NUVEXTI-297863 format. One record per atom (N, C-alpha, C): x, y, z; residue in three letters. Coordinates in steps of 0.001 Angstrom, whole numbers, plus 500000, padded with zeros to 6 digits. Atoms other than C-alpha are relative to their C-alpha. Layout:
# residues N
XYZala;...
//
This chain:
# residues 241
500843498805500000met;500000500000500000met;500878501246500000met;499199498788500134arg;501151503524499265arg;499204501178500551arg;500835498998499345leu;499376505691501790leu;500682501358500123leu;499294498771499632phe;502072508272502429phe;500811500607498859phe;499160499561501114asp;503508508859498953asp;500014501520499829asp;500063498547500205glu;502290512450498625glu;500671500752501145glu;499359499360498848val;503422513360502144val;501514499846499909val;498561500243500126ile;506827511765501571ile;500612500925498954ile;499494499125501050ala;507257513719498343ala;500077501449500472ala;500026498619499511ala;506285516992500042ala;501069500233501060ala;498961499875498964val;508578516389503032val;501385500013499356val;498686500086500649ser;511514515399500823ser;500331501280499246ser;499784498763500747ala;511042518562498751ala;500416501158500899ala;499637498943499064met;511576520649501899met;501493499978500348met;498599500121499617phe;515121519366502436phe;500899500765499023phe;499007499385500901pro;518107521323501031pro;500539498958499022pro;499517500930501036pro;519778519790497943pro;500906498888500528pro;499102501030499457ser;522386517961500006ser;500116500178501510ser;499878499905498541pro;522774517127503713pro;501359500541500416pro;498720499542499447asp;525466518649505887asp;500870498820500411asp;499292501242499694lys;526387515152507011lys;499106498835499587lys;500743501201500351ala;525376511680505862ala;500898498794500226ala;499236501225499791ala;526420508128506616ala;499137498800499655ala;500668501278500203ala;525503504684505411ala;499960499282501343ala;500117500718498730tyr;524306502448508223tyr;501213499101500208tyr;498869500832499595asp;527214500830510010asp;499837499716501480asp;500214500352498597glu;526741498946513232glu;501111500527500893glu;498885499482499210lys;530164500163514357lys;499793501457500406lys;500274498602499679leu;528793503725514374leu;498919500158501078leu;501093499911499034cys;525957502904516785cys;500488500578501329cys;499666499401498707ala;525950504902520011ala;500014498936501086ala;500012500908498857ala;526734503177523261ala;498625500029500645ala;501332500026499395pro;523477502019524865pro;500018500575501406pro;500126499436498663gly;522331503896527942gly;498971499253500828gly;500980500584499085asp;520087503042530864asp;498642500632499715asp;501316499461500356lys;516437503373529857lys;499298500648501193lys;500625499438498798asn;515535504250533454asn;500759501198500565asn;499189498887499498ala;518205506906533869ala;499276501328499796ala;500571498660500094ile;517167510516534462ile;501127500993499751ile;498998498976500286leu;519152513342532915leu;499494501331500543leu;500433498760499367phe;518842516356535166phe;500482501204499194phe;499690498808500768arg;518937519868533782arg;501442500453500213arg;498634499577499711gly;522250520586535494gly;501046499186499254gly;499081500853500748asp;523854517700533589asp;499752500071498498asp;500405499900501395thr;522267518742530299thr;500722501161499309thr;499341498944500770ala;524218520691527683ala;498953500912499360ala;501109499262500624tyr;521003521743525909tyr;498875499007499714tyr;501143500851500341glu;517602520435524906glu;499497500359498603glu;500568499818501334leu;516502519994521312leu;498482500047500139leu;501437499815499793gly;512962521329521220gly;499692500563501372gly;500206499439498668gly;513465522895524667gly;499781501499499969gly;500217498546499842ser;512698526408525950ser;498943500535499034ser;501082499564500871gly;509542526570523865gly;500310499920498521gly;499648500150501408lys;511381525810520614lys;499160498876499379lys;500821500993500676ile;509411523848518044ile;500773498701499805ile;499422501303500315ser;510066520134517638ser;498980499210499188ser;500861500770500891val;508684517779515015val;500580498600499851val;499542501348500321cys;508851514022514559cys;498934499298499168cys;500930500749500838ser;507303511694512026ser;500684498746499486ser;499544501234500628val;507674508129510794val;499096499760498798val;500758500106501243leu;506610507724507162leu;500360498698499293leu;499802501291500644phe;506162504416505375phe;499773500125498502phe;500128499931501450gly;506774504172501649gly;501251499467499343gly;498860500509500748glu;509221503264498930glu;501128501022499999glu;498823499126500003leu;512733504702499232leu;500699499906498648leu;499327500020501313pro;514318505729495900pro;501383499345500079pro;498684500587499809lys;517755504814497233lys;499856498799500914lys;500189501232499234lys;517681501199498383lys;501193499788500934lys;498903500079499035ala;519962501636501376ala;499546500579501321ala;500266499469498664asp;519939502360505085asp;500952501167500243asp;499158498811499898thr;521174505899505678thr;499551500932501123thr;500246498937499026val;521425508705508243val;500384501316499347val;499706498680500568cys;521226512345507143cys;499785501082501048cys;500119498857499102leu;521701515618509003leu;500003501287499192leu;500049498660500574tyr;520674519096507894tyr;500141500985501157tyr;499743499084498902gly;522225521673510198gly;501178499553500832gly;498854500347499146pro;524823521585512980pro;499807498681500729pro;500019501269499272asp;525731518312514672asp;499952500273501506asp;500178499868498552leu;525376517653518406leu;501123500798500658leu;498858499309499381ser;528867518918519257ser;500119501447499546ser;499946498644500536glu;528232522123517284glu;498847500872500501glu;501139499277499430ile;525091523150519191ile;500335500366501440ile;499667499606498629asp;525389525100522446asp;498817500588500758asp;501171499456499309thr;521838526142523307thr;498742499267499541thr;501266500617500388asp;518252524908523231asp;499603500503498613asp;500291499610501378ser;517090524890519627ser;498859499192499419ser;501043500725500724ala;514374523845517204ala;500593498705499437ala;499504501326500356phe;514591520251516051phe;498916499216499272phe;500921500908500678ala;512994517783513665ala;500697498676499724ala;499474501341500256his;513434514066513177his;498958499242499185his;500906500708500898val;511849512256510233val;500649498690499581val;499495501302500402thr;512249508561509506thr;499122499431498895thr;500692500624501133phe;511329506969506180phe;500291498503500045phe;499831501454499902ile;510746503219506234ile;499326499319498817ile;500579500835501048gln;510253500861503337gln;499767498612500572gln;500363501323499521leu;508399497737504393leu;500023499000498846leu;500086501035501020arg;508522494444502564arg;498546499891499534arg;501341500068500577glu;505541493839500303glu;499120499039500798glu;500979500856499308asn;502452492455502028asn;498621500423499520asn;501268499652500641ala;499067492315500321ala;498853500204500986ala;501108499933499050ala;496911492025503436ala;499998501327500745ala;500079498695499342glu;495692495396504760glu;500158499898501509glu;499922500155498546asp;495305494120508327asp;501440499753500448asp;498600500276499660ala;498862492782508368ala;500845501256499824ala;499256498763500242tyr;500153496060506923tyr;499837500955501177tyr;500240499109498862tyr;498534498015509752tyr;500758499514501232tyr;499247500539498868glu;500076495684512335glu;501478500336499868glu;498610499630500219gln;503461496352510758gln;500235501455500385gln;499862498582499684leu;502933500093511034leu;500024500225501508leu;500059499830498545lys;502014499827514721lys;501275499510500670lys;498835500584499339gln;504887497550515691gln;501267500811499720gln;498809499249500367val;507531499481513791val;499978501387500623val;500123498664499447gly;506194502803515046gly;500430500107501453gly;499612499992498590phe;506951501814518650phe;501511499837500192phe;498568500286499896thr;510613501146517863thr;500775501125500662thr;499259498861499445val;511736504653518828val;500057499947501523val;500021500100498542phe;510798503824522430phe;500953498920500510phe;499093501074499610gln;513311500951522426gln;501466500427499936gln;498622499545500204val;516404503085521791val;500376501017501070val;499557499119498918tyr;518335504729524621tyr;501497500279499871tyr;498561499716500130pro;521677506113523408pro;500539500679501259pro;499372499400498826glu;524056507040526222glu;500143501504499799glu;499884498555500058gly;523751510772526901gly;499029500689499072gly;500961499444500958tyr;520838511265524492tyr;498610499532500430tyr;501266500405499381his;517500511224526310his;498815500505499177his;501088499690500934ile;514511511097523957ile;498660499992500729ile;501391499960499528arg;510992512158524885arg;499119500236498779arg;500811499947501210val;508439511470522169val;498526500028500362val;501460499989499908ser;504754512337521930ser;499454499736498602ser;500474500308501355pro;503492510498518825pro;498692500698499649pro;501295499382500282ser;499986511933519157ser;500132501479499653ser;499767498582500275ala;501375515480519099ala;501045500216498917ala;498965499874501020gly;504126514748516587gly;501214500771500481gly;498873499266499442lys;506853516055518896lys;501059499037500537lys;498880500746499434glu;510276514766519879glu;500987500991500596glu;499032499149499313gln;512428516521522463gln;501146499140500516gln;498818500774499631val;515941515439523321val;500887500816500925val;498989499406499125arg;518189516262526254arg;501338499333499711arg;498666500498500310val;521862515913525389val;500915500306501183val;499188499812498798ser;524249515393528271ser;501330500678499691ser;498686499364500126lys;527391517455528817lys;501090498952499827lys;498976501039500039ala;529369514264529337ala;500135499386498609ala;499965500625501330ala;528412512889525903ala;500746500849498984ala;499336499096500931leu;529964515935524250leu;501454500273500388leu;498641499742499505arg;533213515926526270arg;500966498868499698arg;499138501142500286thr;534561512583525075thr;500908500301498811thr;499067499811501112ala;537404512216522571ala;499267500009498662ala;500861500019501181glu;534782511387519939glu;498579500319500467glu;501315499608499480pro;531670513372520921pro;498861499301499275pro;501187500620500570leu;528266511856520344leu;499532500794498782leu;500436499376501246ser;526964512566516831ser;498622499471499614ser;501261500503500542phe;523625512294515083phe;500224498741499170phe;499706501215500752met;525320509662512927met;499955498780500927met;500055501088499020asn;525722507515516054asn;498562499676500393asn;501393500187499584val;522130508048517171val;499189499386498868val;500748500513501143gly;520770507430513677gly;500275498533499736gly;499664501411500215cys;522631504153513296cys;499385499116501081cys;500653500765498927ser;521315503008516683ser;498527499784499690ser;501416500118500355leu;517769503715515516leu;499795499027498846leu;500131500906501140ile;518272501947512213ile;500200498557500428ile;499760501361499517arg;519691498896513976arg;498749499434500667arg;501204500458499313glu;516560498708516115glu;498858499762499003glu;501041500181501010phe;514210499212513159phe;500221498724499195phe;499688501150500842lys;515997496483511205lys;499784498664500706lys;500334501227499283lys;515170493954513904lys;498629499484499593lys;501319500411500473his;511647493907512471his;500160499308498648his;499821500721501274pro;511511491268509708pro;499307500662498821pro;500724499347501087asp;509109493442507702asp;500672501276499509asp;499299498774500397val;511517496391507503val;501112499660499017val;498980500260501018glu;513598496449504324glu;501074501079499996glu;499042498898500011tyr;515221499911504258tyr;499523501117500925tyr;500302498889499091val;515413502871506663val;500880501199499642val;499251498743500123lys;516415506487506128lys;499521500906501113lys;500402499145498888thr;516428508634509242thr;500703501349499861thr;499533498645500289val;516838512404508961val;499846500884501231val;500023499041498899phe;517731514925511671phe;500155501409499414phe;499957498624500491ile;517185518663511154ile;500198500954501172ile;499727499009498952thr;518703521414513288thr;500251501386499404thr;499771498711500664lys;518956524256510736lys;499090501064500616lys;500818498956499373pro;517779527481512428pro;498914500563499081pro;500944499377500930asp;516033528727509269asp;499113498997499270asp;500840501008500655phe;514274525473508340phe;498522500275500285phe;501445499789499844asp;510480525564507861asp;499402498885500877asp;500492501021499072tyr;509617523523510958tyr;498472499968500051tyr;501464499974499933arg;505994524650510974arg;499380499352498763arg;500476500679501201gly;505522523531507397gly;500153498495500125gly;499781501428499784leu;507028520157508294leu;499001499451501011leu;500969500427498988ser;504768519958511360ser;498622499768499378ser;501288500157500665ala;501717520413509134ala;499964498707499185ala;499947501240500768leu;502836517552506891leu;499998498778500925leu;500011501095499030ala;503505515341509930ala;498586499768500537ala;501391500119499553ala;499962516084511119ala;499157499305498940ala;500701500654501105lys;498673515045507684lys;500261498498500020lys;499656501421499931ala;500519511726508041ala;499255499316501137ala;500739500592498875arg;498898511127511435arg;498522499857499646arg;501397500097500432glu;495470511851509923glu;499797498804499071glu;500086501143500909ile;496134509275507212ile;500024498690500793ile;499917501200499164thr;497145506692509820thr;498701499783500760thr;501266500110499267asp;494011507441511862asp;498873499525499087asp;501035500400500945ala;491803507089508778ala;500173498541499589ala;499697501391500345phe;493527503827507857phe;499526499071501117phe;500426500804498857arg;492950502452511357arg;498474499947500095arg;501457499935499912his;489329503619511356his;499345499095498950his;500558500815501071thr;488667501911508034thr;500103498514500320thr;499802501406499691leu;490092498613509249leu;499181499547501210leu;500646500394498747glu;488508498643512705glu;498491500206499989glu;501427499716500055ser;485078499999511758ser;499337499148498931ser;500757500772500982gly;482501497847510031gly;499164500885499104gly;500815499049500758glu;480848500970508632glu;500726500410498715glu;499407499640501280leu;481523501505504932leu;499222501112499298leu;500753498880500558asp;479118504394504401asp;500865501250500051asp;499048498890500021cys;481607507034503342cys;499328501342500263cys;500684498721499854ala;479006509808503283ala;499802500368501464ala;500253499748498584ala;478477509416507036ala;501268499920500845ala;498750500214499259cys;482140508893507976cys;500758501310500183cys;499251498778499698lys;484128511658509678lys;501357500027499319lys;498697500079500651met;487260510438507896met;499927500272498495met;500162499839501445lys;485843511089504414lys;500893501090499405lys;499136498967500589pro;487728514394503862pro;501444499551499811pro;498637500514500123ile;491012512561504453ile;500067498957498899ile;499983501088500975cys;490172509487502401cys;499854500516498575cys;500209499449501333asp;489077511634499480asp;501278500534499376asp;498769499398500522thr;492581513066499154thr;501166499023499942thr;498911500980499965val;494637509871499571val;499618498790499159val;500322501069500941glu;494683507382496720glu;499983498639500681glu;499937501294499331gly;495693504465498941gly;498793499721500868gly;501181500190499162leu;492759505031501284leu;498765499756499144leu;501130500246500901arg;490277505242498406arg;500041498566499482arg;499839501371500481glu;491674501977497062glu;499605498998501078glu;500358500876498894leu;491305500393500494leu;498492499902500153leu;501459500004499893his;487648501430500657his;499373499161498898his;500557500754501120phe;486945500006497216phe;500211498495500195phe;499704501422499787asn;488646496704498093asn;499081499403501061asn;500836500525498921arg;486658496321501312arg;498521499955499569arg;501358500002500516glu;483429497234499559glu;499772498806499082glu;500098501156500892asp;484113494587496916asp;499914498697500789asp;500047501201499174lys;484782491997499604lys;498649499838500667lys;501311500033499339lys;481559492915501374lys;498926499521499034lys;501005500364500997asn;479602492497498157asn;500310498673499300asn;499651501282500574gly;481392489295497264gly;500482500050498570gly;499513499858501381thr;482867490677494070thr;501520499998499940thr;
//
């Protein structure tokens, strides 16, 4: 299914022509794992991405990746080059293996979407609100004082390693954005659109009601080809055609 194609195209068009840093996935680049129960106090924090009222955006988008490879990209300064709370965005593109069953596809989306909660890089404390599309990160002073300071390349590889544990995940591209002049609000609007698509997809699968005229999700389904196709397929099954 290709539910997020238009959103993926719009998000990708927002990125500058080339990243400031990029790396192919390499397990050797993965960050050292931290304690998932550890608390990073403000006094031990160098800065917070998305802190002090700064905007933060996160989104996981499922679709076909033009470049068949696992990669990490950064637009803007790296962790060791930031010295104050700043705006932040993190977008992950995931290509799943082909699966014709809509119900199985939705289960894949749910399981893979929870992966971010399984990663705890040392000195990089992630707080995610999927419903709000926000991701805030506290970066420890200690993580930036080592001989090789923590980098987004390390964090990205850790995330990819975790995503790749899912047998249905084929390729992952994870993108970090810290550019001060980036259009974070525009990206936030697209991330909200992706959440609406996911909600409409879930509603279609979980609800036995196929009367589109009476459905609150109709405005969303009308604009997404994959959702319209899903409705037609379920209607055909209901009618035995």
